[in-house]
C-alpha positions as CSV (number, residue, x, y, z in Angstrom):
1,M,-9.6,19.4,-12.4
2,F,-10.8,22.2,-10.1
3,G,-8.6,23.7,-7.4
4,L,-6.2,26.3,-6.3
5,S,-2.4,26.1,-5.8
6,M,-0.9,27.4,-2.5
7,E,2.3,25.5,-2.7
8,D,4.5,28.5,-2.1
9,T,2.9,29.3,1.2
10,R,4.1,26.3,3.2
11,D,7.8,26.2,4.2
12,E,9.0,24.0,1.4
13,I,6.7,21.2,2.2
14,K,4.2,20.6,-0.7
15,V,0.8,19.5,0.5
16,L,-2.2,18.3,-1.5
17,V,-5.7,17.9,-0.2
18,A,-7.5,15.8,-2.8
19,G,-11.2,15.1,-3.0
20,V,-12.1,11.9,-4.8
21,G,-15.5,10.3,-5.6
22,N,-18.4,10.1,-7.9
23,V,-20.8,13.1,-7.5
24,L,-23.5,11.3,-9.5
25,K,-23.8,8.6,-6.7
26,R,-25.0,10.9,-3.9
27,D,-22.7,10.3,-0.8
28,D,-19.8,9.0,-3.0
29,G,-19.4,12.7,-3.8
30,F,-18.3,13.4,-0.3
31,G,-14.6,14.1,-1.2
32,P,-15.5,16.6,-3.9
33,A,-18.0,18.3,-1.6
34,V,-15.3,18.8,1.1
35,V,-13.0,20.3,-1.5
36,E,-15.7,22.5,-2.9
37,T,-16.5,23.8,0.6
38,I,-12.8,24.6,1.3
39,L,-12.6,26.5,-2.0
40,N,-15.9,28.3,-1.5
41,K,-14.9,29.4,2.0
42,R,-11.5,30.4,0.7
43,L,-9.8,28.2,3.4
44,E,-7.0,27.0,1.1
45,K,-4.7,29.8,2.4
46,E,-5.4,28.8,6.0
47,I,-4.8,25.1,5.2
48,K,-1.7,26.0,3.3
49,A,-2.2,23.3,0.7
50,D,-3.1,22.8,-2.9
51,V,-6.8,21.8,-2.8
52,M,-8.1,19.9,-5.8
53,D,-11.2,17.9,-6.8
54,F,-10.2,14.8,-8.7
55,G,-13.6,13.2,-8.9
56,Q,-13.0,9.8,-10.4
57,R,-9.9,10.8,-12.3
58,L,-7.5,8.6,-10.4
59,Y,-4.9,8.7,-13.2
60,D,-4.6,12.5,-12.7
61,L,-4.3,12.1,-9.0
62,L,-1.7,9.4,-9.3
63,L,0.4,11.6,-11.6
64,R,0.1,14.5,-9.1
65,M,0.9,12.6,-5.9
66,K,4.6,12.2,-6.8
67,D,5.0,16.0,-6.6
68,Y,3.9,16.3,-3.0
69,D,5.4,15.6,0.4
70,V,2.0,15.2,2.2
71,V,-1.2,14.1,0.6
72,V,-4.6,14.0,2.3
73,L,-7.3,12.1,0.3
74,V,-10.9,12.7,1.2
75,D,-13.4,10.1,0.1
76,A,-16.5,8.2,1.0
77,I,-15.4,4.9,2.6
78,E,-17.5,2.0,3.9
79,G,-16.0,0.7,7.1
80,E,-17.1,-1.3,10.1
81,G,-19.2,1.6,11.5
82,K,-22.4,3.3,10.6
83,P,-23.3,6.1,8.1
84,G,-21.7,9.4,9.1
85,D,-18.7,7.7,10.9
86,I,-15.4,9.3,10.0
87,Y,-12.2,7.3,9.5
88,I,-8.7,8.7,9.5
89,I,-6.0,6.4,8.2
90,E,-2.3,7.3,8.1
91,I,-0.7,5.2,5.4
92,D,2.8,4.1,6.1
93,P,4.5,3.8,2.6
94,S,6.8,1.1,3.9
95,E,3.9,-1.1,4.7
96,V,2.1,-0.7,1.4
97,E,2.1,-3.7,-1.0
98,E,2.8,-2.8,-4.6
99,S,0.0,-3.5,-7.1
100,E,0.2,-3.9,-10.8
101,L,-1.2,-1.1,-13.0
102,T,-4.2,-2.9,-14.4
103,N,-7.3,-0.7,-14.0
104,L,-7.7,2.6,-12.2
105,H,-11.4,2.5,-12.7
106,D,-11.6,0.0,-9.9
107,P,-12.6,2.0,-6.8
108,D,-10.4,-0.1,-4.5
109,L,-8.3,2.6,-2.7
110,R,-5.9,0.0,-1.4
111,K,-5.1,-1.1,-4.9
112,F,-4.7,2.5,-6.0
113,I,-2.2,3.2,-3.2
114,G,-0.3,0.0,-4.2
115,I,0.0,1.2,-7.8
116,A,1.3,4.6,-6.5
117,K,4.0,2.7,-4.6
118,A,4.9,0.4,-7.5
119,L,5.4,3.5,-9.7
120,N,7.4,5.3,-6.9
121,F,4.7,8.0,-6.7
122,M,4.0,7.8,-2.9
123,P,4.4,11.0,-0.9
124,K,6.3,10.9,2.4
125,K,3.0,11.1,4.3
126,L,-0.4,9.9,3.0
127,Y,-3.6,10.3,5.0
128,V,-7.0,9.1,4.0
129,I,-10.1,10.7,5.6
130,G,-13.2,8.8,4.8
131,C,-16.8,9.3,5.8
132,H,-19.1,6.2,5.8
133,P,-21.8,6.8,3.2
134,E,-25.5,6.5,3.8
135,D,-26.9,6.7,0.3
136,L,-25.0,5.6,-2.8
137,S,-28.0,5.6,-5.2
138,D,-27.9,7.5,-8.5
139,G,-28.4,11.2,-8.0
140,V,-26.6,14.4,-7.1
141,G,-26.3,15.8,-3.5
142,L,-25.1,14.4,-0.2
143,S,-27.4,12.9,2.4
144,Q,-28.1,15.3,5.3
145,R,-26.0,13.1,7.6
146,L,-22.9,13.4,5.4
147,F,-23.5,17.1,4.6
148,K,-23.2,17.8,8.3
149,K,-19.8,16.1,8.4
150,I,-18.1,18.4,5.9
151,D,-17.0,21.0,8.5
152,V,-15.9,18.3,10.9
153,V,-13.6,16.8,8.2
154,I,-12.2,20.3,7.3
155,D,-11.3,20.7,11.0
156,M,-9.6,17.3,10.9
157,I,-7.6,18.4,7.8
158,H,-6.4,21.4,9.7
159,D,-5.3,19.2,12.7
160,I,-3.5,16.7,10.4
161,L,-1.6,19.5,8.6
162,A,-0.8,21.3,11.8
163,H,1.0,18.2,13.0
164,S,2.7,17.2,9.7
165,P,6.4,17.9,9.3
């Protein structure tokens, strides 16, 4: 797991920015690319959060989530829109249906969040920022369209955390 801890810099509120995705499937590596950019630009102090790349290690993320008040997950998410569209979803823990712990290799984010609730690992606030992928073929590196969205998403993370309790 790659990342830096800044948990002592935010007034008693522990915040995690987590990149998730498969870097070997081009645009599915969007979450890790955002985290890598934050760390390379040394923005974690400005964001005032722990910033970590979890890749596909959802078990590790699940175990860490319980230790945070606010979690921002960054991932590639196919939605109703077109490649490059960005989705921000605030998850209300009270509205999440619990899921059984069966297989965390399943990329279904809704099921993952349901497992977190069933295990009582949900943070007080959970946000998902997703960018609609263009290319999920085998290979390393984002499409140009998604690469251009990295700084946009970092600005969104700033905005979310500026308005979190």
